C-alpha positions in Angstrom: 15.0 14.7 6.9 13.6 14.7 10.7 14.9 12.2 12.5 17.0 13.2 15.2 15.5 14.3 18.9 17.1 17.1 20.7 19.5 18.0 17.7 18.3 18.5 14.0 20.6 17.4 10.9 20.4 14.6 8.2 21.8 10.9 9.7 22.0 7.5 8.4 24.9 6.2 6.2 25.8 2.6 6.0 24.7 0.4 8.4 23.8 -3.3 9.5 21.0 -5.3 11.1 21.7 -6.9 14.5 19.9 -10.8 14.7 21.4 -12.5 11.8 19.5 -11.2 9.2 20.3 -11.8 5.6 20.7 -9.1 2.9 18.2 -9.9 0.2 15.7 -12.3 -0.2 16.8 -15.6 0.1 15.3 -18.8 -2.3 13.8 -17.0 -5.3 11.2 -19.5 -7.0 11.9 -20.4 -10.3 9.7 -18.1 -12.4 6.5 -19.9 -14.7 6.7 -18.6 -18.4 2.7 -18.7 -18.6 2.4 -17.6 -14.9 1.4 -14.4 -16.1 -1.6 -13.6 -19.0 -1.0 -12.7 -22.6 -1.2 -9.1 -23.2 -3.0 -9.5 -26.4 -6.5 -8.8 -25.1 -7.5 -6.8 -21.7 -11.3 -7.5 -20.3 -14.0 -4.4 -20.6 -17.4 -5.7 -19.0 -18.0 -9.0 -17.4 -21.9 -9.9 -17.2 -22.1 -12.7 -14.7 -25.1 -15.0 -14.2 -24.8 -17.7 -11.2 -27.4 -19.7 -9.4 -26.1 -21.3 -6.7 -27.8 -24.3 -4.9 -27.3 -24.0 -0.9 -28.7 -28.2 -0.6 -27.9 -31.1 -2.3 -24.6 -30.8 -3.4 -23.9 -27.3 -3.4 -23.4 -26.7 -7.5 -23.5 -23.8 -8.9 -24.7 -22.9 -12.4 -23.2 -20.1 -14.1 -23.0 -17.8 -17.7 -20.4 -15.4 -18.5 -20.3 -12.8 -21.0 -16.9 -11.3 -21.9 -16.0 -8.0 -23.3 -12.7 -8.1 -24.8 -10.6 -5.6 -26.0 -7.5 -6.7 -28.5 -4.4 -4.8 -28.3 -2.6 -6.9 -30.1 -3.8 -8.9 -33.0 -4.4 -12.6 -31.6 -5.7 -16.1 -32.2 -6.5 -16.7 -28.6 -8.2 -16.0 -25.7 -6.6 -17.1 -22.1 -8.7 -17.3 -18.9 -7.9 -18.0 -15.4 -10.4 -21.6 -14.4 -10.0 -23.5 -11.3 -12.7 -25.6 -10.0 -14.9 -24.9 -12.6 -16.3 -27.2 -15.6 -16.6 -25.2 -18.8 -19.2 -26.5 -21.2 -17.1 -26.2 -25.0 -19.9 -26.5 -26.5 -21.5 -23.5 -25.2 -18.5 -21.2 -25.9 -19.3 -18.5 -28.6 -17.0 -15.4 -29.4 -18.3 -13.1 -32.1 -17.9 -9.1 -32.6 -20.3 -7.2 -29.6 -23.4 -6.8 -32.4 -23.0 -10.3 -34.1 -26.1 -11.8 -35.1 -24.8 -14.8 -35.8 -25.2 -17.8 -33.3 -22.1 -19.7 -33.7 -19.7 -17.0 -34.0 -15.9 -17.4 -35.1 -14.5 -21.3 -35.3 -13.2 -22.6 -32.8 -10.4 -25.1 -32.9 -9.7 -26.3 -29.9 -9.6 -25.8 -26.2 -6.9 -26.5 -23.9 -6.4 -26.4 -20.2 -3.6 -25.9 -17.4 -4.5 -27.3 -14.0 -1.4 -26.0 -12.6 -1.7 -22.3 -13.5 -5.4 -22.5 -13.7 -5.4 -21.1 -17.3 -8.1 -22.0 -20.2 -7.3 -21.1 -23.1 -9.7 -21.1 -26.6 -7.8 -21.2 -29.6 -9.7 -19.6 -32.9 -9.4 -20.3 -36.1 -10.0 -16.6 -37.2 -7.6 -13.7 -36.4 -8.9 -11.3 -33.3 -8.2 -7.2 -35.1 -6.0 -5.0 -32.9 -8.0 -2.2 -31.5 -11.4 -4.0 -32.1 -13.7 -5.7 -29.2 -15.0 -9.5 -29.3 -17.6 -11.0 -27.0 -16.5 -14.5 -25.2 -19.9 -16.3 -23.8 -19.8 -19.7 -22.1 -21.7 -22.2 -19.9 -20.3 -23.3 -16.6 -20.8 -25.5 -13.9 -18.9 -24.4 -10.0 -19.1 -25.6 -6.7 -20.0 -23.8 -3.6 -16.7 -25.4 -1.1 -16.1 -25.4 1.8 -12.3 -24.2 1.7 -13.4 -20.5 2.3 -12.1 -19.4 -0.6 -13.8 -18.4 -4.0 -17.7 -19.1 -3.9 -18.2 -21.2 -0.6 -21.0 -22.3 1.8 -20.9 -21.8 5.3 -23.5 -22.3 8.2 -24.8 -20.9 12.0 -27.2 -22.3 14.0 -29.9 -19.9 14.6 -31.8 -19.2 17.8 -33.7 -22.3 17.6 -30.8 -24.5 17.0 -31.6 -24.9 13.0 -28.6 -25.0 10.6 -28.9 -21.9 8.1 -27.2 -22.0 4.8 -25.4 -19.1 3.1 -22.8 -18.7 0.3 -20.1 -15.8 0.4 -17.3 -15.1 -1.7 -13.3 -14.8 -0.9 -11.7 -13.7 -4.5 -8.2 -12.4 -2.7 -5.8 -12.5 -3.9 -6.4 -14.8 -7.1 -9.8 -16.7 -6.2 -12.5 -15.1 -8.5 -11.6 -17.9 -11.1 -12.5 -20.4 -8.7 -16.4 -18.7 -9.2 -16.7 -17.6 -12.7 -14.2 -18.3 -15.9 -12.1 -14.3 -15.8 -8.9 -12.8 -16.2 -8.0 -12.7 -12.6 -4.6 -10.7 -12.7 -4.7 -7.3 -10.4 -4.2 -4.7 -13.4 -7.2 -6.0 -15.8 -10.3 -3.9 -13.8 -13.2 -3.9 -15.8 -17.2 -3.1 -15.4 -18.9 -6.2 -13.9 -23.0 -6.4 -14.0 -23.7 -9.8 -11.8 -27.0 -11.4 -11.3 -27.6 -13.8 -8.3 -30.4 -16.4 -8.6 -31.8 -17.1 -5.2 -34.9 -18.5 -3.3 -36.6 -15.8 -2.4 -36.8 -15.7 1.5 -32.8 -15.6 1.2 -30.8 -12.4 0.6 -28.6 -11.6 -2.1 -26.2 -8.9 -2.4 -22.8 -7.5 -4.3 -21.0 -4.5 -5.0 -23.8 -1.9 -6.2 -27.4 -1.5 -5.1 -30.6 -3.8 -6.6 -31.3 -2.5 -9.4 -34.2 -5.1 -9.9 -35.7 -8.4 -9.5 -37.8 -10.7 -11.1 -38.8 -14.9 -11.4 -36.7 -17.0 -12.8 -37.9 -19.5 -14.8 -38.0 -22.5 -15.4 -37.2 -22.2 -11.6 -39.5 -22.4 -9.3 -41.7 -19.2 -9.0 -39.9 -18.8 -5.0 -36.7 -18.0 -6.8 -35.9 -14.4 -7.5 -33.1 -13.2 -10.6 -32.1 -9.8 -8.5 -29.6 -8.2 -10.8 -26.7 -6.0 -8.7 -24.6 -3.9 -11.6 -21.1 -2.1 -11.1 -22.3 -0.3 -13.9 -25.4 1.0 -14.0 -24.8 4.6 -11.6 -24.9 7.5 -13.5 -22.0 9.9 -13.7 -22.7 12.4 -10.5 -23.4 15.8 -12.0 -20.2 17.5 -12.7 -18.5 19.1 -14.8 -16.0 16.2 -15.3 -18.4 13.5 -15.0 -16.5 10.0 -13.9 -16.5 6.7 -15.6 -18.4 4.0 -13.9 -16.1 2.2 -11.7 -14.3 -0.5 -12.4 -13.1 -3.2 -10.2 -10.5 -5.4 -9.6 -11.6 -9.6 -9.5 -10.2 -9.5 -6.0 -12.3 -6.9 -4.7 -15.4 -7.8 -6.0 -18.0 -9.6 -3.6 -21.7 -11.0 -3.5 -23.3 -13.3 -0.8 -26.7 -14.9 -0.9 -28.3 -16.0 2.5 -30.5 -16.0 5.4 -28.8 -12.7 6.8 -30.7 -9.9 8.1 -30.0 -5.7 8.2 -30.1 -3.5 10.5 -30.7 0.6 10.1 -29.0 2.6 7.3 -26.5 5.1 7.9 -26.5 7.7 5.6 -23.2 9.6 4.3 -23.1 12.5 2.3 -20.4 12.4 -0.4 -17.8 15.0 -0.2 -18.2 16.4 -3.3 -21.7 17.2 -2.5 -22.0 18.3 1.2 -22.7 22.0 0.1 -25.1 21.1 -1.9 -27.1 19.0 0.1 -27.4 16.3 -2.8 -27.1 12.5 -3.3 -26.9 11.1 -0.1 -24.9 7.1 0.5 -26.2 4.1 1.8 -24.3 2.1 4.3 -26.8 -1.1 5.5 -25.3 -3.8 8.3 -25.8 -7.1 8.0 -25.4 -10.1 10.3 -27.2 -13.4 11.5 -30.2 -12.5 13.4 -29.0 -13.1 17.0 -25.7 -10.7 16.2 -27.7 -8.0 15.4 -28.0 -6.2 18.7 -23.5 -6.3 18.1 -23.3 -4.3 14.8 -23.9 -0.8 16.1 -20.6 0.4 17.0 -19.1 -0.8 13.3 -22.3 0.9 12.1 -21.1 4.3 13.7 -17.6 4.2 13.3 -17.6 3.4 9.3 -19.4 6.6 8.3 -16.8 9.0 10.5 -13.9 7.1 9.0 -15.1 7.1 5.1 -15.9 11.0 5.7 -12.2 11.0 7.6 -10.6 9.6 4.4 -12.2 11.9 1.6 -11.3 15.2 3.7 -7.6 13.2 3.8 -6.9 12.3 0.3 -9.1 15.0 -1.1 -10.9 12.4 -3.1 -15.4 11.4 -2.8 -16.0 8.0 -2.5 -17.6 6.9 -5.6 -20.0 4.4 -5.2 -23.5 4.9 -3.6 -23.2 2.6 -1.1 -21.0 0.7 1.0 -22.4 -2.4 3.0 -20.8 -4.1 5.9 -21.4 -7.8 6.1 -20.3 -10.0 9.2 -20.2 -13.2 8.5 -19.9 -16.5 10.4 -16.8 -18.0 8.7 -14.3 -16.0 7.0 -10.8 -16.5 5.7 -9.1 -13.1 6.8 -10.2 -11.1 9.4 -12.1 -8.7 6.8 -12.0 -8.1 2.7 -12.4 -4.8 1.4 -14.8 -5.3 -1.5 -15.8 -2.1 -2.9 -19.5 -1.5 -1.9 -19.9 -5.0 0.4 -17.3 -5.3 3.0 -17.4 -8.4 4.4 -15.6 -9.6 7.8 -15.1 -12.0 10.0 -17.4 -11.8 13.0 -14.6 -11.5 15.9 -13.5 -8.5 13.8 -17.3 -6.5 13.5 -19.2 -7.4 16.2 -18.8 -5.5 19.6 -21.1 -6.1 22.8 -20.5 -3.0 25.5 -21.8 -5.7 28.0 -19.9 -8.8 26.8 -16.6 -7.2 25.0 -13.5 -6.2 26.3 -12.2 -2.4 25.5 -9.3 -4.7 23.2 -12.0 -6.1 21.1 -13.3 -2.3 20.7 -10.3 -1.4 19.1 -10.3 -4.4 16.8 -13.4 -3.5 15.5 -12.4 0.3 14.9 -8.7 -0.7 13.6 -10.5 -3.3 10.8 -13.3 -1.1 9.8 -11.3 1.9 9.5 -8.7 -0.2 7.7 -10.9 -2.2 5.3 -12.2 1.4 4.4 -9.1 2.6 3.4 -8.6 0.3 0.7 -11.6 1.7 -1.2 -8.6 4.1 -2.2 -5.4 2.8 -2.0 -6.5 -1.1 -3.3 -9.7 -0.2 -5.0 -9.6 3.1 -6.8 -5.9 2.7 -7.6 -4.5 -1.3 -7.8 -1.1 -2.5 -8.1 -0.1 -3.6 -11.4 1.0 -7.1 -10.0 1.3 -8.6 -6.5 5.1 -7.5 -6.3 3.5 -4.2 -5.1 0.4 -5.3 -3.1 2.1 -3.8 0.1 1.0 -0.8 -1.3 -2.4 -1.7 -0.5 -1.6 -3.4 2.8 0.9 -1.1 3.9 -0.7 1.8 3.4 -4.1 0.4 5.2 -2.3 -1.1 7.9 -1.1 2.9 8.4 -4.0 4.4 7.9 -5.9 2.5 9.9 -3.7 4.3 12.7 -4.3 7.4 11.4 -8.3 6.9 10.7 -8.8 5.5 14.5 -7.2 8.3 15.7 -9.4 10.6 14.7 -12.2 8.4 15.7 -11.6 7.6 19.3 -8.6 10.5 20.0 -8.1 8.9 23.5 -6.6 5.9 22.5 -3.6 7.5 21.7 -2.9 5.7 18.5 0.3 7.4 17.1 1.8 5.9 20.4 0.3 2.4 20.3 1.8 2.2 16.5 5.9 2.4 17.5 5.4 -0.8 20.2 2.5 -2.8 18.3 4.0 -2.6 15.2 7.2 -0.9 14.9 9.1 -2.9 17.4 6.9 -6.2 16.6 8.0 -6.0 13.0 12.1 -5.6 13.7 11.9 -9.0 15.0 10.4 -10.4 12.4 12.7 -8.7 9.9 15.6 -9.6 11.6 14.7 -12.9 11.0 16.9 -15.1 8.0 13.3 -15.9 6.8 12.1 -12.2 6.0 12.2 -11.0 2.6 11.9 -7.3 1.0 8.7 -5.5 0.7 8.7 -5.6 -2.5 9.4 -9.2 -3.7 9.2 -9.9 -7.3 5.7 -12.3 -7.6 6.8 -14.9 -10.6 5.5 -18.2 -9.5 1.9 -19.3 -8.7 3.2 -20.2 -5.0 4.0 -17.2 -3.5 0.3 -16.0 -3.8 -0.3 -17.4 -0.8 2.9 -16.1 1.0 3.3 -12.3 -0.3 0.2 -11.1 2.4 2.4 -11.2 5.3 3.9 -9.0 8.2 6.2 -7.5 6.3 3.7 -6.0 3.5 1.8 -5.4 5.7 3.5 -3.8 9.4 7.2 -2.9 7.6 5.2 -1.7 4.9 3.1 0.9 7.3 6.3 1.4 9.0 8.3 3.5 5.9 5.1 4.9 4.8 5.3 6.4 8.2 8.6 7.3 7.9 7.9 9.1 5.0 5.3 11.2 6.4 7.4 12.5 8.8 10.3 13.1 6.8 8.0 14.7 3.7 6.1 16.5 6.6 2.0 15.8 6.3 1.1 18.5 4.4 3.7 17.1 1.4 2.8 13.5 1.8 -0.5 14.3 1.6 -0.4 16.3 -1.7 1.7 13.6 -3.1 -0.8 10.9 -2.1 -4.1 12.7 -3.4 -2.2 13.6 -6.8 -1.2 9.9 -7.1 -4.1 8.9 -6.5 -6.3 10.9 -8.8 -3.5 10.6 -11.7 -4.5 6.4 -11.6 -8.2 6.1 -10.6 -9.9 3.1 -11.7 -6.4 2.1 -13.1 -3.6 0.3 -12.0 0.1 1.3 -10.4 3.5 1.0 -9.1 5.6 1.8 -6.4 7.4 3.9 -8.9 4.4 5.8 -9.8 3.8 6.5 -6.1 7.6 7.7 -6.0 7.1 10.0 -8.5 4.3 12.1 -7.1 5.5 12.0 -4.1 9.1 13.6 -5.3 7.1 16.5 -7.2 5.2 17.4 -4.2 8.2 17.3 -2.1 9.8 19.4 -4.4 7.2 21.8 -4.7 7.2 22.4 -0.7 11.2 22.2 -0.9 10.7 19.1 1.6 13.3 17.4 -0.9 16.7 19.5 -2.3 16.0 19.2 -6.3 18.6 16.7 -6.7 17.2 14.1 -4.6 13.8 11.9 -5.5 12.0 10.0 -3.1 13.3 6.4 -5.2 16.2 7.5 -4.3 15.8 7.2 -0.6 13.0 4.7 -0.5 13.9 2.0 -2.5 16.5 1.3 -0.2 14.0 0.5 1.9 11.6 -1.6 0.4 14.1 -3.8 -2.1 16.4 -4.7 0.9 15.5 -7.0 3.3 16.0 -5.8 7.3 16.9 -2.5 8.5 19.7 -0.3 9.6 21.2 -0.3 13.5 23.1 2.9 13.6 26.1 3.6 16.3 27.1 7.0 17.7 30.0 7.8 18.9 30.8 11.1 20.6 34.2 12.8 21.7 34.6 15.4 24.3 34.6 18.0 21.8 31.1 17.6 21.3 31.6 16.1 17.5 29.5 13.0 16.8 30.0 10.1 14.7 27.5 7.9 13.0 28.6 4.7 11.9 27.7 1.5 11.3 29.7 -1.5 13.2 30.0 -5.0 11.9 27.9 -6.9 14.4 27.9 -10.5 14.4 26.0 -12.8 11.4 25.4 -9.9 10.0 26.2 -8.5 6.6 26.2 -4.7 5.3 24.1 -2.8 3.1 23.9 0.8 1.8 20.8 2.9 3.1 21.0 6.3 2.1 23.8 7.1 0.7 26.1 4.0 -0.7 30.2 4.0 -0.1 29.6 6.2 2.7 30.2 4.9 5.8 30.2 7.1 8.7 28.6 10.6 8.5 30.0 13.1 11.1 27.7 15.5 12.7 29.4 18.8 15.0 28.2 21.2 17.4 26.2 18.7 19.6 26.2 19.2 23.4 29.1 18.9 25.9 29.9 15.2 26.8 28.4 15.0 30.2 24.6 16.0 28.6 22.4 12.9 26.7 22.2 12.8 22.7 18.5 11.0 21.5 18.3 9.7 17.6 15.1 8.9 16.0 12.1 11.7 16.8 9.6 9.5 18.2 11.1 6.0 16.7 9.6 7.4 13.1 12.9 6.2 11.4 12.7 2.3 10.3 16.1 1.7 12.1 17.4 1.0 15.6 19.9 3.3 17.7 23.0 2.3 19.4 25.2 5.1 21.4 28.7 4.6 23.2 28.7 3.4 27.0 28.6 7.3 28.0 25.6 8.2 26.8 23.5 5.0 27.8 24.5 5.8 30.9 23.5 9.4 30.6 20.0 8.2 28.8 19.5 5.4 31.8 20.2 8.2 34.4 18.1 11.1 32.4 14.6 8.1 32.5 15.5 7.5 36.1 15.6 11.1 37.7 12.9 12.6 35.3 11.6 10.5 32.7 8.9 12.6 31.6 12.0 14.7 29.5 11.9 12.1 27.2 8.8 12.0 24.8 6.8 8.4 25.9 7.5 6.9 22.1 11.4 7.5 22.9 10.9 5.4 26.0 9.6 2.9 24.4 12.6 2.4 21.8 15.2 3.2 24.4 14.0 0.3 26.2 13.6 -1.7 22.8 16.5 -1.2 21.3 18.8 -1.4 24.1 17.2 -4.9 25.1 17.7 -5.8 21.1 21.0 -5.0 21.3 22.2 -6.7 24.3 20.3 -9.7 22.6 23.1 -9.0 19.4 26.0 -9.5 22.6 26.9 -5.8 22.1 29.4 -4.9 24.6 28.4 -1.2 24.6 24.5 -1.6 25.0 23.2 -1.2 28.6 22.1 -4.6 30.5 18.4 -4.9 32.0 20.1 -4.0 35.4 21.2 -1.2 33.9 18.0 0.5 32.7 15.2 2.1 34.4 12.5 0.4 35.6 9.5 -0.5 33.2 7.3 2.3 34.1 9.3 5.3 33.2 8.5 3.7 29.8 5.6 3.7 27.1 2.7 2.3 29.4 1.7 -0.1 26.3 5.8 -1.5 26.1 6.3 -4.2 28.3 9.7 -6.3 28.7 8.0 -9.9 27.7 8.1 -8.3 24.2 11.8 -10.2 24.2 10.2 -13.0 25.6 13.6 -15.2 24.8 15.7 -12.5 26.7 13.8 -13.7 29.8 15.6 -16.7 31.0 18.9 -14.9 30.8 20.1 -14.0 34.3 21.4 -10.9 32.8 18.1 -9.3 31.9 16.1 -9.6 34.3 15.2 -6.9 36.8 16.3 -6.0 40.1 14.5 -7.8 43.3 11.4 -5.7 44.4 11.5 -4.6 48.1 9.0 -6.9 50.0 5.5 -4.8 49.8 6.2 -2.8 46.9 4.1 -3.7 43.6 5.1 -3.8 40.2 2.8 -1.4 38.3 2.6 0.9 35.4 0.6 4.6 35.6 -1.9 4.1 33.0 -4.2 6.6 32.2 -8.3 6.0 31.9 -8.0 5.3 28.6 -5.3 3.0 28.7 -6.6 0.9 31.8 -9.6 0.9 29.6 -7.9 -1.0 27.1 -5.5 -3.5 29.1 -9.2 -4.6 30.9 -9.9 -8.0 30.4 -12.9 -9.3 28.5 -15.7 -9.5 30.5 -17.6 -12.8 30.3 -21.6 -14.1 30.8 -22.6 -17.0 32.8 -26.1 -18.9 32.7 
């Protein structure tokens, strides 16, 4: 364990949460027995053909051929369908090379609109181990709800309305674009064809294979074919299979977008050979093309960094970035076709603030991290969506630190993410990182601050206590073992444990699961109370704060841990090295006084991150009405802590006189000593006026 500052040793036993948080998830929704698809069939390949109409009634004509493999014998096929009308007269089920027009006899079809299910009941049995093709025609709609296959518009420089169509499939909206098996672990290869007017551009996850006129449509309509399964394996003694895709990472778009210069990225595996360049294009509306340069510059740097960090090459031949006028999230990590809200991708050096620039960098890096965590390896179920979002949120700081080393991203993480999520995790509405998803209504709730930020915080904690190299080894081995497949958190724990035992980072009788399950399966966080006597012995225990409930952390059944051999009682003790552990620390009154004096006399002795930690812990412990915590009047002035920290991070305390800073003498301005890079980050946005 590496959580102590100034004095080594293991810590943590029992602890409780401040602020009235409840241990355990509150109201678990009732399970839907039919929420999960039957396990008798799995998809292997989709052939999807779509014809969206960007005018009139905004309909979408479609056809899909789904290759299925029977894992057990079955008499029915269940798909996800939402807001789509299926032409039941076109349904055909037959072996792949069957020449019969009718296929197997279909007894009936059934629809459950509550669960988005469409079931085809067959008279003939599907045999275990055999493959079958399900074909059908359907009609959908380009909705205006920013989900599934939707329409958007913007005004061009002439003031005319321009229409486009785009997709947002996560977490379960692919079913609104075409019938499919819309669960995260059911990955398959795809071939996608889009019919569109030749004045428009069509984009998908892989490069354009070919185009041809479509009949009976007018000749100006073309049918570009963007196929996920046409890329030949790279030259290697171990050829890779075609990339398989979960529905949430698929994407298509049709519209009057324009592209700007390609960036060229040579894959890690082929750099020494000088072979196979990868190309990525950046797409946006014409008036915004001048603002894509920074994203275009950042992307290849981050992609190369992640290839080296994970030890796994990026497997696709392209990585396009598309800025959309209307997009529900900040961005979506579609493999080979990342889509962004314009505010998350566009940056103008003349008009944007430095904070806007940092947002673009972190979002681009976050989405590229998903190419490994989320696309290459996918969670088996939405319960482990935090593996996607927590890792991407952690790696966005690691990757941006590489792209922009002057920004001090590691220091920013503590204040912007860790200390922020403490406040959310103290609420009674909080929940564990890993939440059983048993009801469709939960899908819109699991992508929250706990999954993203608390997930990132405990991953950062793992990185520190295992060590950077051991952590990277375990992550790389995990990604290689499950590439193009699905995994859960226990699979990750297994590979991290293996790496830790190989490197002697953990005792032989301890596993990462033993440690980390306490952080992922419980709500809240510990507060470690430190009491020191005059002999230099410190006791770490868990006080019973008002409105809290006890919970076991790391060592169930132990309420106090004794550390011997510490400095004398007139020297301060500081726990939680650079606040790498996901917990708060409360000291006895004497140690609080010593820390306060040290910060006032020579604050630079204490790491900048721990200065922010001391301030944040003290303020929040005071909120819990803890008599041993210092008042704000006892704390040093804010310029002695992290330049990214300010007392306004606890706005609910601002009205209490106890927490107000002492009055300033006349003509003595309040200021923060900032480095040039920090001053730049805090600069106000620039504006241009007509």
